[in-house]
N, CA, C, O and the ligand as a Tripos MOL2 file, in Angstrom:
@<TRIPOS>MOLECULE
protein
  285   283    72     0     0
PROTEIN
NO_CHARGES

@<TRIPOS>ATOM
      1 N          50.7360  133.4170  135.6050 N.3       1 MET1
      2 CA         51.3190  132.1200  135.3510 C.3       1 MET1
      3 C          52.7670  132.1170  135.8190 C.2       1 MET1
      4 O          53.5260  133.0350  135.5060 O.2       1 MET1
      5 N          53.1530  131.0870  136.5670 N.am      2 ARG2
      6 CA         54.5290  130.9910  137.0640 C.3       2 ARG2
      7 C          55.4440  130.4170  136.0020 C.2       2 ARG2
      8 O          55.0550  129.5240  135.2490 O.2       2 ARG2
      9 N          56.6450  130.9270  135.9460 N.am      3 SER3
     10 CA         57.6340  130.4080  135.0040 C.3       3 SER3
     11 C          58.1750  129.0760  135.5260 C.2       3 SER3
     12 O          58.3930  128.9380  136.7290 O.2       3 SER3
     13 N          58.3930  128.1130  134.6660 N.am      4 PRO4
     14 CA         58.9510  126.8360  135.1380 C.3       4 PRO4
     15 C          60.4370  126.9340  135.4980 C.2       4 PRO4
     16 O          60.9800  126.0250  136.1250 O.2       4 PRO4
     17 N          61.0910  128.0160  135.1100 N.am      5 ILE5
     18 CA         62.5180  128.1870  135.4050 C.3       5 ILE5
     19 C          62.6360  129.0010  136.6870 C.2       5 ILE5
     20 O          62.0790  130.0920  136.8030 O.2       5 ILE5
     21 N          63.3760  128.4450  137.6500 N.am      6 ALA6
     22 CA         63.5710  129.1500  138.9210 C.3       6 ALA6
     23 C          64.6470  130.2130  138.7470 C.2       6 ALA6
     24 O          65.7690  129.9170  138.3340 O.2       6 ALA6
     25 N          64.3040  131.4140  139.0570 N.am      7 ILE7
     26 CA         65.2490  132.5260  138.9730 C.3       7 ILE7
     27 C          65.7940  132.7730  140.3740 C.2       7 ILE7
     28 O          65.0300  133.0650  141.2940 O.2       7 ILE7
     29 N          67.1140  132.6590  140.5430 N.am      8 PRO8
     30 CA         67.6640  132.8820  141.8900 C.3       8 PRO8
     31 C          67.4750  134.3390  142.3040 C.2       8 PRO8
     32 O          67.4650  135.2420  141.4670 O.2       8 PRO8
     33 N          67.3290  134.5460  143.5940 N.am      9 PRO9
     34 CA         67.1840  135.9330  144.0450 C.3       9 PRO9
     35 C          68.4820  136.7150  143.8110 C.2       9 PRO9
     36 O          69.5770  136.1520  143.8250 O.2       9 PRO9
     37 N          68.3340  137.9830  143.6020 N.am     10 ALA10
     38 CA         69.5010  138.8270  143.3570 C.3      10 ALA10
     39 C          70.3860  138.8630  144.6010 C.2      10 ALA10
     40 O          69.9120  139.0180  145.7260 O.2      10 ALA10
     41 N          71.7090  138.7110  144.3550 N.am     11 ARG11
     42 CA         72.6500  138.7640  145.4780 C.3      11 ARG11
     43 C          72.9300  140.2280  145.8180 C.2      11 ARG11
     44 O          72.9720  141.0900  144.9400 O.2      11 ARG11
     45 N          73.1170  140.4830  147.0930 N.am     12 PRO12
     46 CA         73.4460  141.8710  147.4480 C.3      12 PRO12
     47 C          74.8480  142.2380  146.9630 C.2      12 PRO12
     48 O          75.7510  141.4000  146.9560 O.2      12 PRO12
     49 N          75.0160  143.4690  146.5680 N.am     13 ALA13
     50 CA         76.3160  143.9340  146.0940 C.3      13 ALA13
     51 C          77.2910  144.0000  147.2640 C.2      13 ALA13
     52 O          76.9020  144.3480  148.3790 O.2      13 ALA13
     53 N          78.5790  143.6630  147.0100 N.am     14 PRO14
     54 CA         79.5660  143.7790  148.0970 C.3      14 PRO14
     55 C          79.7370  145.2410  148.4860 C.2      14 PRO14
     56 O          79.5520  146.1410  147.6660 O.2      14 PRO14
     57 N          80.0880  145.4640  149.7370 N.am     15 PRO15
     58 CA         80.2500  146.8600  150.1570 C.3      15 PRO15
     59 C          81.4450  147.4960  149.4450 C.2      15 PRO15
     60 O          82.4580  146.8280  149.2350 O.2      15 PRO15
     61 N          81.3470  148.7360  149.0810 N.am     16 PRO16
     62 CA         82.4710  149.3990  148.4050 C.3      16 PRO16
     63 C          83.6490  149.5870  149.3660 C.2      16 PRO16
     64 O          83.4670  149.7560  150.5710 O.2      16 PRO16
     65 N          84.8590  149.5520  148.8040 N.am     17 ILE17
     66 CA         86.0770  149.7670  149.5840 C.3      17 ILE17
     67 C          86.5520  151.1820  149.3020 C.2      17 ILE17
     68 O          86.7790  151.5500  148.1490 O.2      17 ILE17
     69 N          86.6990  151.9610  150.3370 N.am     18 SER18
     70 CA         87.1180  153.3440  150.1280 C.3      18 SER18
     71 C          88.6200  153.4220  149.9090 C.2      18 SER18
     72 O          89.3580  152.5210  150.3090 O.2      18 SER18
     73 N          89.0700  154.4910  149.2790 N.am     19 LEU19
     74 CA         90.5030  154.6850  149.0510 C.3      19 LEU19
     75 C          91.2550  154.7750  150.3710 C.2      19 LEU19
     76 O          92.4020  154.3380  150.4650 O.2      19 LEU19
     77 N          90.6180  155.3360  151.3870 N.am     20 ARG20
     78 CA         91.2740  155.4730  152.6860 C.3      20 ARG20
     79 C          91.5830  154.1010  153.2880 C.2      20 ARG20
     80 O          92.5890  153.9290  153.9760 O.2      20 ARG20
     81 N          90.7080  153.1270  153.0210 N.am     21 GLU21
     82 CA         90.9400  151.7830  153.5500 C.3      21 GLU21
     83 C          91.9770  151.0140  152.7480 C.2      21 GLU21
     84 O          92.7240  150.2100  153.3060 O.2      21 GLU21
     85 N          92.0280  151.2520  151.4550 N.am     22 ILE22
     86 CA         92.8890  150.4240  150.6080 C.3      22 ILE22
     87 C          94.2590  151.0600  150.3800 C.2      22 ILE22
     88 O          95.1810  150.3740  149.9380 O.2      22 ILE22
     89 N          94.4150  152.3370  150.6680 N.am     23 PHE23
     90 CA         95.6990  152.9980  150.4110 C.3      23 PHE23
     91 C          96.8600  152.3700  151.1820 C.2      23 PHE23
     92 O          97.9290  152.1970  150.5970 O.2      23 PHE23
     93 N          96.7090  152.0140  152.4780 N.am     24 PRO24
     94 CA         97.8480  151.3730  153.1640 C.3      24 PRO24
     95 C          98.2960  150.0800  152.4960 C.2      24 PRO24
     96 O          99.4860  149.7660  152.5030 O.2      24 PRO24
     97 N          97.3620  149.3220  151.9180 N.am     25 TRP25
     98 CA         97.7550  148.1000  151.2150 C.3      25 TRP25
     99 C          98.5130  148.4260  149.9410 C.2      25 TRP25
    100 O          99.4880  147.7510  149.6110 O.2      25 TRP25
    101 N          98.0780  149.4520  149.2230 N.am     26 PHE26
    102 CA         98.8190  149.8670  148.0290 C.3      26 PHE26
    103 C         100.2370  150.3070  148.4100 C.2      26 PHE26
    104 O         101.1990  149.9590  147.7250 O.2      26 PHE26
    105 N         100.3670  151.0680  149.4960 N.am     27 ALA27
    106 CA        101.6870  151.5220  149.9260 C.3      27 ALA27
    107 C         102.5540  150.3410  150.3390 C.2      27 ALA27
    108 O         103.7340  150.2870  149.9890 O.2      27 ALA27
    109 N         101.9840  149.3980  151.0750 N.am     28 PHE28
    110 CA        102.7300  148.2210  151.5150 C.3      28 PHE28
    111 C         103.2090  147.4000  150.3170 C.2      28 PHE28
    112 O         104.3730  147.0010  150.2740 O.2      28 PHE28
    113 N         102.3430  147.1460  149.3590 N.am     29 ILE29
    114 CA        102.7110  146.3700  148.1790 C.3      29 ILE29
    115 C         103.7440  147.1300  147.3430 C.2      29 ILE29
    116 O         104.6500  146.5250  146.7700 O.2      29 ILE29
    117 N         103.6060  148.4460  147.2760 N.am     30 GLY30
    118 CA        104.5850  149.2460  146.5430 C.3      30 GLY30
    119 C         105.9670  149.1800  147.1700 C.2      30 GLY30
    120 O         106.9730  149.0930  146.4670 O.2      30 GLY30
    121 N         106.0110  149.2210  148.5080 N.am     31 ILE31
    122 CA        107.3070  149.1240  149.1940 C.3      31 ILE31
    123 C         107.9180  147.7440  148.9680 C.2      31 ILE31
    124 O         109.1150  147.6330  148.6990 O.2      31 ILE31
    125 N         107.1080  146.6950  149.0740 N.am     32 LEU32
    126 CA        107.6240  145.3440  148.8230 C.3      32 LEU32
    127 C         108.1310  145.2070  147.3910 C.2      32 LEU32
    128 O         109.1730  144.5950  147.1570 O.2      32 LEU32
    129 N         107.4010  145.7710  146.4370 N.am     33 ALA33
    130 CA        107.8190  145.6880  145.0360 C.3      33 ALA33
    131 C         109.1370  146.4460  144.8310 C.2      33 ALA33
    132 O         110.0300  145.9620  144.1350 O.2      33 ALA33
    133 N         109.2580  147.6300  145.4340 N.am     34 ALA34
    134 CA        110.4840  148.4040  145.2760 C.3      34 ALA34
    135 C         111.6700  147.6750  145.9100 C.2      34 ALA34
    136 O         112.7610  147.6530  145.3410 O.2      34 ALA34
    137 N         111.4590  147.0800  147.0860 N.am     35 LEU35
    138 CA        112.5400  146.3200  147.7120 C.3      35 LEU35
    139 C         112.9250  145.1070  146.8670 C.2      35 LEU35
    140 O         114.1050  144.7760  146.7530 O.2      35 LEU35
    141 N         111.9290  144.4470  146.2760 N.am     36 SER36
    142 CA        112.2130  143.2910  145.4310 C.3      36 SER36
    143 C         113.0360  143.7050  144.2140 C.2      36 SER36
    144 O         114.0230  143.0530  143.8730 O.2      36 SER36
    145 N         112.6280  144.7810  143.5700 N.am     37 VAL37
    146 CA        113.3680  145.2500  142.3930 C.3      37 VAL37
    147 C         114.7810  145.6450  142.7870 C.2      37 VAL37
    148 O         115.7310  145.3750  142.0530 O.2      37 VAL37
    149 N         114.9250  146.2940  143.9640 N.am     38 TYR38
    150 CA        116.2710  146.6730  144.3960 C.3      38 TYR38
    151 C         117.1400  145.4390  144.6180 C.2      38 TYR38
    152 O         118.2480  145.3490  144.0890 O.2      38 TYR38
    153 N         116.6250  144.4780  145.4120 N.am     39 PHE39
    154 CA        117.4590  143.3320  145.7620 C.3      39 PHE39
    155 C         117.7560  142.4580  144.5570 C.2      39 PHE39
    156 O         118.8410  141.8820  144.4750 O.2      39 PHE39
    157 N         116.8260  142.3430  143.6210 N.am     40 VAL40
    158 CA        117.0910  141.5350  142.4300 C.3      40 VAL40
    159 C         117.9920  142.2950  141.4650 C.2      40 VAL40
    160 O         118.8820  141.7060  140.8520 O.2      40 VAL40
    161 N         117.7700  143.5850  141.3280 N.am     41 GLY41
    162 CA        118.4410  144.3220  140.2760 C.3      41 GLY41
    163 C         119.6820  145.0760  140.6450 C.2      41 GLY41
    164 O         120.5030  145.3460  139.7690 O.2      41 GLY41
    165 N         119.8700  145.4380  141.9170 N.am     42 ALA42
    166 CA        120.9710  146.3400  142.2200 C.3      42 ALA42
    167 C         121.7900  145.9390  143.4360 C.2      42 ALA42
    168 O         122.7630  146.6250  143.7510 O.2      42 ALA42
    169 N         121.4490  144.8730  144.1270 N.am     43 GLU43
    170 CA        122.1800  144.4990  145.3350 C.3      43 GLU43
    171 C         123.4430  143.7520  144.9510 C.2      43 GLU43
    172 O         123.5120  142.5270  145.0500 O.2      43 GLU43
    173 N         124.4330  144.5020  144.5130 N.am     44 GLN44
    174 CA        125.7130  143.8850  144.1600 C.3      44 GLN44
    175 C         126.7790  144.9540  144.0870 C.2      44 GLN44
    176 O         126.4860  146.1280  143.8610 O.2      44 GLN44
    177 N         127.9920  144.5470  144.2760 N.am     45 GLY45
    178 CA        129.1330  145.4360  144.1110 C.3      45 GLY45
    179 C         129.0740  146.6580  145.0020 C.2      45 GLY45
    180 O         128.8310  146.5530  146.2050 O.2      45 GLY45
    181 N         129.2970  147.8210  144.4040 N.am     46 ALA46
    182 CA        129.3670  149.0590  145.1620 C.3      46 ALA46
    183 C         128.0190  149.4820  145.7250 C.2      46 ALA46
    184 O         127.9730  150.2840  146.6570 O.2      46 ALA46
    185 N         126.9300  148.9670  145.1870 N.am     47 TYR47
    186 CA        125.6010  149.3600  145.6440 C.3      47 TYR47
    187 C         125.0310  148.4310  146.7050 C.2      47 TYR47
    188 O         123.8850  148.6090  147.1200 O.2      47 TYR47
    189 N         125.7890  147.4570  147.1500 N.am     48 ALA48
    190 CA        125.2770  146.4650  148.0930 C.3      48 ALA48
    191 C         125.0480  147.0910  149.4680 C.2      48 ALA48
    192 O         125.9390  147.7350  150.0200 O.2      48 ALA48
    193 N         123.8750  146.9010  150.0010 N.am     49 LEU49
    194 CA        123.5730  147.3550  151.3540 C.3      49 LEU49
    195 C         124.0810  146.3570  152.3820 C.2      49 LEU49
    196 O         124.5420  146.7340  153.4600 O.2      49 LEU49
    197 N         123.9920  145.0760  152.0340 N.am     50 LEU50
    198 CA        124.3830  144.0290  152.9680 C.3      50 LEU50
    199 C         125.7650  143.5040  152.5800 C.2      50 LEU50
    200 O         126.0200  143.2580  151.4010 O.2      50 LEU50
    201 N         126.6550  143.3300  153.5530 N.am     51 PRO51
    202 CA        127.9960  142.8220  153.2150 C.3      51 PRO51
    203 C         127.9430  141.3630  152.7860 C.2      51 PRO51
    204 O         127.0420  140.6140  153.1620 O.2      51 PRO51
    205 N         128.9340  140.9850  151.9880 N.am     52 GLY52
    206 CA        129.0170  139.6020  151.5300 C.3      52 GLY52
    207 C         128.2610  139.3870  150.2330 C.2      52 GLY52
    208 O         127.7140  140.3220  149.6490 O.2      52 GLY52
    209 N         128.2410  138.1430  149.7970 N.am     53 HIS53
    210 CA        127.6260  137.8000  148.5130 C.3      53 HIS53
    211 C         126.3760  136.9520  148.6680 C.2      53 HIS53
    212 O         125.8460  136.4560  147.6730 O.2      53 HIS53
    213 N         125.8940  136.7730  149.8830 N.am     54 ALA54
    214 CA        124.7810  135.8470  150.1110 C.3      54 ALA54
    215 C         123.5240  136.2920  149.3710 C.2      54 ALA54
    216 O         122.8880  135.4790  148.7000 O.2      54 ALA54
    217 N         123.1570  137.5560  149.4790 N.am     55 VAL55
    218 CA        121.9430  138.0480  148.8150 C.3      55 VAL55
    219 C         122.1270  138.0030  147.3060 C.2      55 VAL55
    220 O         121.2170  137.6140  146.5730 O.2      55 VAL55
    221 N         123.3030  138.4010  146.8460 N.am     56 HIS56
    222 CA        123.5770  138.3840  145.4050 C.3      56 HIS56
    223 C         123.4590  136.9650  144.8480 C.2      56 HIS56
    224 O         122.8310  136.7460  143.8120 O.2      56 HIS56
    225 N         124.0640  136.0120  145.5410 N.am     57 GLU57
    226 CA        124.0260  134.6350  145.0380 C.3      57 GLU57
    227 C         122.6210  134.0440  145.1500 C.2      57 GLU57
    228 O         122.2090  133.2650  144.2900 O.2      57 GLU57
    229 N         121.8850  134.4050  146.1970 N.am     58 PHE58
    230 CA        120.5320  133.8800  146.3680 C.3      58 PHE58
    231 C         119.6130  134.3370  145.2420 C.2      58 PHE58
    232 O         118.7550  133.5740  144.7980 O.2      58 PHE58
    233 N         119.7820  135.5720  144.7740 N.am     59 LEU59
    234 CA        118.9100  136.1310  143.7440 C.3      59 LEU59
    235 C         119.5310  136.0860  142.3520 C.2      59 LEU59
    236 O         119.0140  136.6980  141.4170 O.2      59 LEU59
    237 N         120.6420  135.3610  142.2140 N.am     60 HIS60
    238 CA        121.3950  135.4050  140.9720 C.3      60 HIS60
    239 C         120.5880  134.9060  139.7710 C.2      60 HIS60
    240 O         120.6070  135.5370  138.7130 O.2      60 HIS60
    241 N         119.8890  133.7970  139.9190 N.am     61 ASP61
    242 CA        119.1120  133.2610  138.8020 C.3      61 ASP61
    243 C         117.9670  134.2010  138.4280 C.2      61 ASP61
    244 O         117.6700  134.3830  137.2480 O.2      61 ASP61
    245 N         117.3320  134.7890  139.4240 N.am     62 GLY62
    246 CA        116.2610  135.7480  139.1500 C.3      62 GLY62
    247 C         116.7720  136.9650  138.4120 C.2      62 GLY62
    248 O         116.0900  137.5190  137.5490 O.2      62 GLY62
    249 N         117.9860  137.3790  138.7620 N.am     63 ARG63
    250 CA        118.5880  138.5300  138.0790 C.3      63 ARG63
    251 C         118.7830  138.2220  136.5960 C.2      63 ARG63
    252 O         118.4570  139.0450  135.7410 O.2      63 ARG63
    253 N         119.3070  137.0530  136.2960 N.am     64 HIS64
    254 CA        119.5000  136.6990  134.8860 C.3      64 HIS64
    255 C         118.1680  136.4690  134.1910 C.2      64 HIS64
    256 O         118.0110  136.8230  133.0220 O.2      64 HIS64
    257 N         117.2090  135.8810  134.8930 N.am     65 LEU65
    258 CA        115.9020  135.6340  134.2860 C.3      65 LEU65
    259 C         115.2310  136.9430  133.8900 C.2      65 LEU65
    260 O         114.5700  137.0130  132.8530 O.2      65 LEU65
    261 N         115.3970  137.9830  134.7110 N.am     66 LEU66
    262 CA        114.7510  139.2690  134.4400 C.3      66 LEU66
    263 C         115.6350  140.2120  133.6380 C.2      66 LEU66
    264 O         115.2890  141.3800  133.4600 O.2      66 LEU66
    265 N         116.7810  139.7180  133.1470 N.am     67 ALA67
    266 CA        117.6760  140.4530  132.2500 C.3      67 ALA67
    267 C         118.3000  141.6780  132.8940 C.2      67 ALA67
    268 O         118.5820  142.6670  132.2170 O.2      67 ALA67
    269 N         118.5170  141.6150  134.2140 N.am     68 PHE68
    270 CA        119.3040  142.6640  134.8440 C.3      68 PHE68
    271 C         120.7740  142.3830  134.5740 C.2      68 PHE68
    272 O         121.1650  141.2160  134.5410 O.2      68 PHE68
    273 N         121.6010  143.3970  134.3810 N.am     69 PRO69
    274 CA        123.0160  143.1510  134.1700 C.3      69 PRO69
    275 C         123.6400  142.5990  135.4500 C.2      69 PRO69
    276 O         123.3420  143.0580  136.5530 O.2      69 PRO69
    277 N         124.4890  141.6300  135.2820 N.am     70 CYS70
    278 CA        125.0740  140.9780  136.4490 C.3      70 CYS70
    279 C         126.5840  140.9270  136.3390 C.2      70 CYS70
    280 O         127.2840  141.6280  137.0700 O.2      70 CYS70
    281 N         127.0950  140.1050  135.4340 N.am     71 HIS71
    282 CA        128.5320  139.9390  135.2940 C.3      71 HIS71
    283 C         128.8930  139.7350  133.8400 C.2      71 HIS71
    284 O         130.0680  139.5750  133.5130 O.2      71 HIS71
    285 ZN        125.2580  136.5450  136.9430 Zn       72 ZN72
@<TRIPOS>BOND
     1     1     2 1
     2     2     3 1
     3     3     4 2
     4     3     5 am
     5     5     6 1
     6     6     7 1
     7     7     8 2
     8     7     9 am
     9     9    10 1
    10    10    11 1
    11    11    12 2
    12    11    13 am
    13    13    14 1
    14    14    15 1
    15    15    16 2
    16    15    17 am
    17    17    18 1
    18    18    19 1
    19    19    20 2
    20    19    21 am
    21    21    22 1
    22    22    23 1
    23    23    24 2
    24    23    25 am
    25    25    26 1
    26    26    27 1
    27    27    28 2
    28    27    29 am
    29    29    30 1
    30    30    31 1
    31    31    32 2
    32    31    33 am
    33    33    34 1
    34    34    35 1
    35    35    36 2
    36    35    37 am
    37    37    38 1
    38    38    39 1
    39    39    40 2
    40    39    41 am
    41    41    42 1
    42    42    43 1
    43    43    44 2
    44    43    45 am
    45    45    46 1
    46    46    47 1
    47    47    48 2
    48    47    49 am
    49    49    50 1
    50    50    51 1
    51    51    52 2
    52    51    53 am
    53    53    54 1
    54    54    55 1
    55    55    56 2
    56    55    57 am
    57    57    58 1
    58    58    59 1
    59    59    60 2
    60    59    61 am
    61    61    62 1
    62    62    63 1
    63    63    64 2
    64    63    65 am
    65    65    66 1
    66    66    67 1
    67    67    68 2
    68    67    69 am
    69    69    70 1
    70    70    71 1
    71    71    72 2
    72    71    73 am
    73    73    74 1
    74    74    75 1
    75    75    76 2
    76    75    77 am
    77    77    78 1
    78    78    79 1
    79    79    80 2
    80    79    81 am
    81    81    82 1
    82    82    83 1
    83    83    84 2
    84    83    85 am
    85    85    86 1
    86    86    87 1
    87    87    88 2
    88    87    89 am
    89    89    90 1
    90    90    91 1
    91    91    92 2
    92    91    93 am
    93    93    94 1
    94    94    95 1
    95    95    96 2
    96    95    97 am
    97    97    98 1
    98    98    99 1
    99    99   100 2
   100    99   101 am
   101   101   102 1
   102   102   103 1
   103   103   104 2
   104   103   105 am
   105   105   106 1
   106   106   107 1
   107   107   108 2
   108   107   109 am
   109   109   110 1
   110   110   111 1
   111   111   112 2
   112   111   113 am
   113   113   114 1
   114   114   115 1
   115   115   116 2
   116   115   117 am
   117   117   118 1
   118   118   119 1
   119   119   120 2
   120   119   121 am
   121   121   122 1
   122   122   123 1
   123   123   124 2
   124   123   125 am
   125   125   126 1
   126   126   127 1
   127   127   128 2
   128   127   129 am
   129   129   130 1
   130   130   131 1
   131   131   132 2
   132   131   133 am
   133   133   134 1
   134   134   135 1
   135   135   136 2
   136   135   137 am
   137   137   138 1
   138   138   139 1
   139   139   140 2
   140   139   141 am
   141   141   142 1
   142   142   143 1
   143   143   144 2
   144   143   145 am
   145   145   146 1
   146   146   147 1
   147   147   148 2
   148   147   149 am
   149   149   150 1
   150   150   151 1
   151   151   152 2
   152   151   153 am
   153   153   154 1
   154   154   155 1
   155   155   156 2
   156   155   157 am
   157   157   158 1
   158   158   159 1
   159   159   160 2
   160   159   161 am
   161   161   162 1
   162   162   163 1
   163   163   164 2
   164   163   165 am
   165   165   166 1
   166   166   167 1
   167   167   168 2
   168   167   169 am
   169   169   170 1
   170   170   171 1
   171   171   172 2
   172   171   173 am
   173   173   174 1
   174   174   175 1
   175   175   176 2
   176   175   177 am
   177   177   178 1
   178   178   179 1
   179   179   180 2
   180   179   181 am
   181   181   182 1
   182   182   183 1
   183   183   184 2
   184   183   185 am
   185   185   186 1
   186   186   187 1
   187   187   188 2
   188   187   189 am
   189   189   190 1
   190   190   191 1
   191   191   192 2
   192   191   193 am
   193   193   194 1
   194   194   195 1
   195   195   196 2
   196   195   197 am
   197   197   198 1
   198   198   199 1
   199   199   200 2
   200   199   201 am
   201   201   202 1
   202   202   203 1
   203   203   204 2
   204   203   205 am
   205   205   206 1
   206   206   207 1
   207   207   208 2
   208   207   209 am
   209   209   210 1
   210   210   211 1
   211   211   212 2
   212   211   213 am
   213   213   214 1
   214   214   215 1
   215   215   216 2
   216   215   217 am
   217   217   218 1
   218   218   219 1
   219   219   220 2
   220   219   221 am
   221   221   222 1
   222   222   223 1
   223   223   224 2
   224   223   225 am
   225   225   226 1
   226   226   227 1
   227   227   228 2
   228   227   229 am
   229   229   230 1
   230   230   231 1
   231   231   232 2
   232   231   233 am
   233   233   234 1
   234   234   235 1
   235   235   236 2
   236   235   237 am
   237   237   238 1
   238   238   239 1
   239   239   240 2
   240   239   241 am
   241   241   242 1
   242   242   243 1
   243   243   244 2
   244   243   245 am
   245   245   246 1
   246   246   247 1
   247   247   248 2
   248   247   249 am
   249   249   250 1
   250   250   251 1
   251   251   252 2
   252   251   253 am
   253   253   254 1
   254   254   255 1
   255   255   256 2
   256   255   257 am
   257   257   258 1
   258   258   259 1
   259   259   260 2
   260   259   261 am
   261   261   262 1
   262   262   263 1
   263   263   264 2
   264   263   265 am
   265   265   266 1
   266   266   267 1
   267   267   268 2
   268   267   269 am
   269   269   270 1
   270   270   271 1
   271   271   272 2
   272   271   273 am
   273   273   274 1
   274   274   275 1
   275   275   276 2
   276   275   277 am
   277   277   278 1
   278   278   279 1
   279   279   280 2
   280   279   281 am
   281   281   282 1
   282   282   283 1
   283   283   284 2
@<TRIPOS>SUBSTRUCTURE
     1 MET1         2 RESIDUE 1 A MET
     2 ARG2         6 RESIDUE 1 A ARG
     3 SER3        10 RESIDUE 1 A SER
     4 PRO4        14 RESIDUE 1 A PRO
     5 ILE5        18 RESIDUE 1 A ILE
     6 ALA6        22 RESIDUE 1 A ALA
     7 ILE7        26 RESIDUE 1 A ILE
     8 PRO8        30 RESIDUE 1 A PRO
     9 PRO9        34 RESIDUE 1 A PRO
    10 ALA10       38 RESIDUE 1 A ALA
    11 ARG11       42 RESIDUE 1 A ARG
    12 PRO12       46 RESIDUE 1 A PRO
    13 ALA13       50 RESIDUE 1 A ALA
    14 PRO14       54 RESIDUE 1 A PRO
    15 PRO15       58 RESIDUE 1 A PRO
    16 PRO16       62 RESIDUE 1 A PRO
    17 ILE17       66 RESIDUE 1 A ILE
    18 SER18       70 RESIDUE 1 A SER
    19 LEU19       74 RESIDUE 1 A LEU
    20 ARG20       78 RESIDUE 1 A ARG
    21 GLU21       82 RESIDUE 1 A GLU
    22 ILE22       86 RESIDUE 1 A ILE
    23 PHE23       90 RESIDUE 1 A PHE
    24 PRO24       94 RESIDUE 1 A PRO
    25 TRP25       98 RESIDUE 1 A TRP
    26 PHE26      102 RESIDUE 1 A PHE
    27 ALA27      106 RESIDUE 1 A ALA
    28 PHE28      110 RESIDUE 1 A PHE
    29 ILE29      114 RESIDUE 1 A ILE
    30 GLY30      118 RESIDUE 1 A GLY
    31 ILE31      122 RESIDUE 1 A ILE
    32 LEU32      126 RESIDUE 1 A LEU
    33 ALA33      130 RESIDUE 1 A ALA
    34 ALA34      134 RESIDUE 1 A ALA
    35 LEU35      138 RESIDUE 1 A LEU
    36 SER36      142 RESIDUE 1 A SER
    37 VAL37      146 RESIDUE 1 A VAL
    38 TYR38      150 RESIDUE 1 A TYR
    39 PHE39      154 RESIDUE 1 A PHE
    40 VAL40      158 RESIDUE 1 A VAL
    41 GLY41      162 RESIDUE 1 A GLY
    42 ALA42      166 RESIDUE 1 A ALA
    43 GLU43      170 RESIDUE 1 A GLU
    44 GLN44      174 RESIDUE 1 A GLN
    45 GLY45      178 RESIDUE 1 A GLY
    46 ALA46      182 RESIDUE 1 A ALA
    47 TYR47      186 RESIDUE 1 A TYR
    48 ALA48      190 RESIDUE 1 A ALA
    49 LEU49      194 RESIDUE 1 A LEU
    50 LEU50      198 RESIDUE 1 A LEU
    51 PRO51      202 RESIDUE 1 A PRO
    52 GLY52      206 RESIDUE 1 A GLY
    53 HIS53      210 RESIDUE 1 A HIS
    54 ALA54      214 RESIDUE 1 A ALA
    55 VAL55      218 RESIDUE 1 A VAL
    56 HIS56      222 RESIDUE 1 A HIS
    57 GLU57      226 RESIDUE 1 A GLU
    58 PHE58      230 RESIDUE 1 A PHE
    59 LEU59      234 RESIDUE 1 A LEU
    60 HIS60      238 RESIDUE 1 A HIS
    61 ASP61      242 RESIDUE 1 A ASP
    62 GLY62      246 RESIDUE 1 A GLY
    63 ARG63      250 RESIDUE 1 A ARG
    64 HIS64      254 RESIDUE 1 A HIS
    65 LEU65      258 RESIDUE 1 A LEU
    66 LEU66      262 RESIDUE 1 A LEU
    67 ALA67      266 RESIDUE 1 A ALA
    68 PHE68      270 RESIDUE 1 A PHE
    69 PRO69      274 RESIDUE 1 A PRO
    70 CYS70      278 RESIDUE 1 A CYS
    71 HIS71      282 RESIDUE 1 A HIS
    72 ZN72       285 GROUP 0 **** ****
């Protein structure tokens, strides 16, 4: 006897992603995160890599929002 409820066919499982394939993305995201933390948290005063105050002023609100010491 057939069931009146249609059961959809099973979907194939997505192919697994190996660590070798995903490691460059982890490294890339880690570098971006480290640069973001540096520029938001430490790009000022004696630790500034870039001359001037443009980067400091651009990220100033983010610095205060994330409770990094500023002034
Ligand atoms: Zn400030």
